[in-house]
N, C-alpha and C positions, 0 to 999 in steps of 0.2 A: 849382572842381571839375575843370575842363578841364585846368588845369595840373597838378593831382594825378595825373589819369589819364595825362597824358603823362609824368609822372616815373615812374610805375609801368611804363609801356610801356618807357621807356629802361632802367630797372632790369631788366625782364624780359629785355631783349637782352643788356645789358652784362655781367650776371652769369653768363650762359651762354656767352659768347664763349671763356672759358678752357677749357670742355670741348671745343669744336672745336679749339682750338689743341693741347690735349693729344692728340687723336686724330691730328691732323697730325704731331705729334713722334713718336707711337708708330709711325706708318707709315713715317716716315724712319729710325727707330732700328734699327740692327743690333745686336741683344743679343749675338750671338756674338762679334763683333769687339770689342764693349765690354768683355766679361768677359776676353777675350784680352789686351786693353791693361792691364786691371787686374792679371792675373797677371804681366805683365812689369814692372809698376811696383814701386818700393820698398815700397809699402804692402802687398804681399803677404806680406812677412816678419813682419807684425805678427799674432800669434795671434788677437787679437780681431777683426781685420779679415778673416782667413781664415774665421773662424766666420760673420761676417756675409755674406761672399761665398757660402759654401755654402747659407746660408739663403736668399739670393735667387736664386741660380742653380738649385740642386737638380737639376742635370744635365738640366734640361728635362723636360717631360711630352710624350711622344709619343702622338699621337692622329690615327689615319688618315694616318700617314706625314707629319704636319705637326708640327713641333716648336714647342711653346708654352711660354714662359717664364712664371713666376709674376708677373714684373714687368709683362708684357704684360697678363695677366689682371687684375691689380690696377689698372693704368692704364685698361683698358677699363671696368671696373667703376666707377671714379671718374668717368669721362667720362660714363657712362649716368646715374649718380647726379646730377651736375651739370646735365646736359641735361634730365632728366625730373622733377626736384624742383620742387614748387610754390614760387612766389615767396617766400612768407613763411618756409618752412623753408630755402630757399636762402640767404636774407639771414641767417637765424640760424646756418647753417652757416659762412658767411663771417665772422660776428662771432666764432664760436668759434675759427676759424683765426687771426683778427687778435688774439684774447686769447692764444693760444698764442705768436704771434710776439712779443708784448709781454712774456710771461714769459721768453721766450728772451732778449730784449734786456736784461731785468733780470739775468738770470743772467750775461750777458756784462759788464755794467757791474760787477757784484759781483766777477766773476773777475778782470777787469783792475785793479780797485782793490786787491785782495788781492795780486796779482802786483806792482804798483807799490810797495806797502807793504813787501813782502819785499825788493825791490831796494833801497829806500831804507835798510833796516836801522835805521830810527828808531822807537822804541817808547815814546817819552816823550809828554807832553801835546801834542795837535795844535795847540793854540793858540800854542804857542812856536815852531813851524816854519811858515813861510808856505807853502812847497810842500805840506807836509802838510795844511795847512788847506785850500788850494785843492783838492787831490785829494778831500778829505772832502766839501767843499761841493758840488763838481761831482757826485760819486757820490750824495750825498744828494738833490740836485735831480733827477737822472735817476731815481732809484728812486721819489721821491715822484710824479713824472710818470707813470711806468710804472703805479704803484698806482692813480692817479687814473683814468688811461684804462682800465685793466682793470675798475675798479669801474663806470665809466660805460657801457663796452661791454656788460658783463654784467648791467647794471641792478640793482645791489645795493648796499646801504649797508654790507655787511660788508667794509670795506677791508682788514682784517686778513688776509683770505684770500689776498691777493696781495702781502703785505709781508714774506715770509719772507726775502727777499733783503736786508732792512734789518738783519738780525741781525749780519752782520759790521761794519757801520758802528756799531751800538750797542755791539758788543764792543770796537771800537777806540776809541770814546769813553770806555769804562770802563777803558781802559789794560790790556786783556787782552793777554798776550804774542802776538806775531806768530805763532808756531807754532800757538797755539790758535786763531787766527782762521781758519786754513786749515781746521781741522775744523769750526768754526762754519759756513764757507761751504759745506762739503760737506753739513752737516746741513740748511742752508737749500735746497740743490739737492735732497736726498732728499726733504724735506718737501714741496717743490713738486711733485716728480714723483709723490709719493703722492697729493696732491690732484688731479692730472691723472688718475691711474689710477682714482681713486674716482669721479670725474666721468665717466669713460668707462664704468666698470662700472655705474654707476647709470642711464646711458642706453643700455645694451646692447641693449635690446629695442626701442628707437625705430626703428631701421632696418627691423627685421622687421615692427613695426606699420605703419609707412608703406607697405612693399611689400604687406602683406596688404590694407590699405585700398585701395590703387591697383589691385590685382589684382581686388578685388570690384567696384569702380566700372567698371574696364575690361570685366569680364565682363558687367555689367548693360547697358553701352552697346552691346556686340557683340550681346547677346541681343535687344535691342529695336531697334537701328538698323542693325546690320551692321558689318563690317570697314571698308567705305568711309567710312561716316560717322565711324568712330573715327579713321581716317586723316586725314580732312579736320578734324576737331576738334583732333587734335594739331598739325597743320600750322599752324592758326590760332593756337592757344594759344602755341605755340613761336615763332611768326613766323619760320619757317625761311628764306625769302628774305632778310629783313633781317638775320637772324643770320649767314648765310653772307657776306652782302656787308660787314657790319662786320668780320668775321673777316678777309676778304680785304684790306680796306682797311687794317687794322692791320699785317697781313703786308707789304703793299706799302709802308707807311709805315716800318716797321722796316728793309726792304730799302733804301729810299732813305737813311735816316739812316745805316746802316752804311756805305753807299758814301761819302757826302760827309763823314762824320767821319774817314775814312782817307785823304782826299785834301786837298792843300794848294794845288795849282795849279788855276785855273779850267778848266773843260772847254768845248771847242768846241761849236757847234751840231750838227754831225754827230755827234760822240761823245755828245751828250746824247740824240739820237734813238736811237742803238744802246743806250745805257744804258737808255732807257725800255723798249725792247723786251726787252732782257735781263733787267731787273727784273721785268717782267710774266712772262717765261719762268721765272725763279726762283720765282715765286709761283704757279706751276700745276704743280708737280712731284708732287703727290699728288692722289687723287681728291677730297679735301676742299677743297684750294685750287682745283682746277679748278671744283668746283661754286660756290666763291666768285667766281671770275672770271666764270662764267656768270651768276649773279644780278646782279653788278655791272654787266656789259654790258647786262643786261636793264633795270636802273634807269637806266642812262645813256641808253640808247635812249628810254626812257619819257619822261625829262626832255627830250630833244631833240625828240621828236614832240609833247609838251605845249607846249614853247615855240613850235613851228611852228604849232600850232593856235590858240594864244593870239595870235600875231602876225597870223594871217589872220582870225580870227573875234572876237577879244576875249573877253570874258567869256561869250559865248554858246557857246564851244567846251566849256565845262565842263557846260553844261546839256545838250547833245547829244553826250555822250561816246560814242565808238565803242569797243566792246570788243576790236575786232581790232587797234587800234593801241595796245597797252600794253607794247611791248617784248619780249614773249614770243617772237616770231618770231626775233628777233636772238639771244636767249639760246639757244633750242633749236638754231638754225643752228650756234652756236659749239660747242654740246655735241656735236652729231652729227659735225661735222668733226673735233673733237678726238678723239673715240672712234674714228672711222674710221681716222685717220691715226696712232693710237697716240702722240698728243702727249706724254703724261707718261712715256713710256719712252725719249724721245730725250735727247740730251745738250743742255746749255743753248744752245749756239750753234745747233744744228739746230733747237731748239724755238722759239728766237727768230725765225728765218728763217721757220718754218713758221707761227708766230703772226702775222708780218706779212702772209702771204697770207690767213690766216683772218680777221684783223681787216679787211682789205680788202674781203673778201666781206661781212662784218657791215656795214661802212659802206655798201657798195652796197645792202644790204637796208634800212638806215635811209633812204636817199636815195629807194628805191623806196616805202617807206611814206609819206614826205613828199610824193611826187608823187601817190600815192593820197588824201592829205588835200587837196592843193591842186587836183586836177582837178575835183571837183565845184563848188568855189567859183569857179574860173575859168569853167566852163561856165555857172554861174548868172549870173555878171557879163555874159557874152555874151548870155544870154537876155534879161536885163533891159535891155540896150542896144538890142536889136531891138524891144522894146516901145515 
């Protein structure tokens, strides 16, 4: 039972990390320059793409002299949904997204197969041509895997709902002309799209019902316990410190990976230290990543102080736990110094230099906390020796 609870806790954090990452991306994203680059690209000559561009941009919505793009609004709404959904509904949402990706993979397999068949210009029996047989077998296995996975993810035995992309393979097996297979593939794509639209239409009121239920529960909690209790409840349910720490560690790991994947020669020790500071500076350029760094420093300080207490007192340190030495002081110190110095507004080099000073202060605070832990033990040893 304990393992199951831990797995649920890990899922509760891991499934919500993309919401923080999306908020971080939205904060970094400059929509105006993005659409200006799109206008200068060759894709702008495509009428269909121009229609999509107008639908996404819509000349912005001005409110209180702040330009807000529908892309921003959709991104923030999606982030809030991923962050606040209950765990069961969140898992279900990810399963739906996975099913959509599998259907798209099936569409890609079918499209590539039809294109390769048109390029080969062979419309005879497939068993007479080894290359045609290999293409057919590969596409068939891929489509069967996609159908099986979709059926397992959606927990249904009606596998035919996901097998529309098998129609081009069946048509090719029946020696249908290659030009007709193209129309069969389009029909399969349209049929799959209609299935997706029907599913979305049948579940159109689900978000509204969830929002209404959540609002009713929140109103009851606020009426009975107040806003402070509601905030503490959400803080504990969402595991905000662990969530931001995991988000920052993922961001830092991606930064490390992107650096070493683009370098061939080994780096000296001095450059590694500079790279470590610049990587941390790159990973605290937004308020969300700064909060992630704050919680990460808090947990690191907590780990160091816990090891210090364990080294000095053994297992008795966990019985007489001091609430003052939990790493919160170091995290709050980092946050206050970062806000006062305008850390996230600086360039990367300046931010790295300032972070070296702030982290030095944080390390000094950790050492001070270690001294506060060790002083009573040293005094107790002296008193016991006098006796």
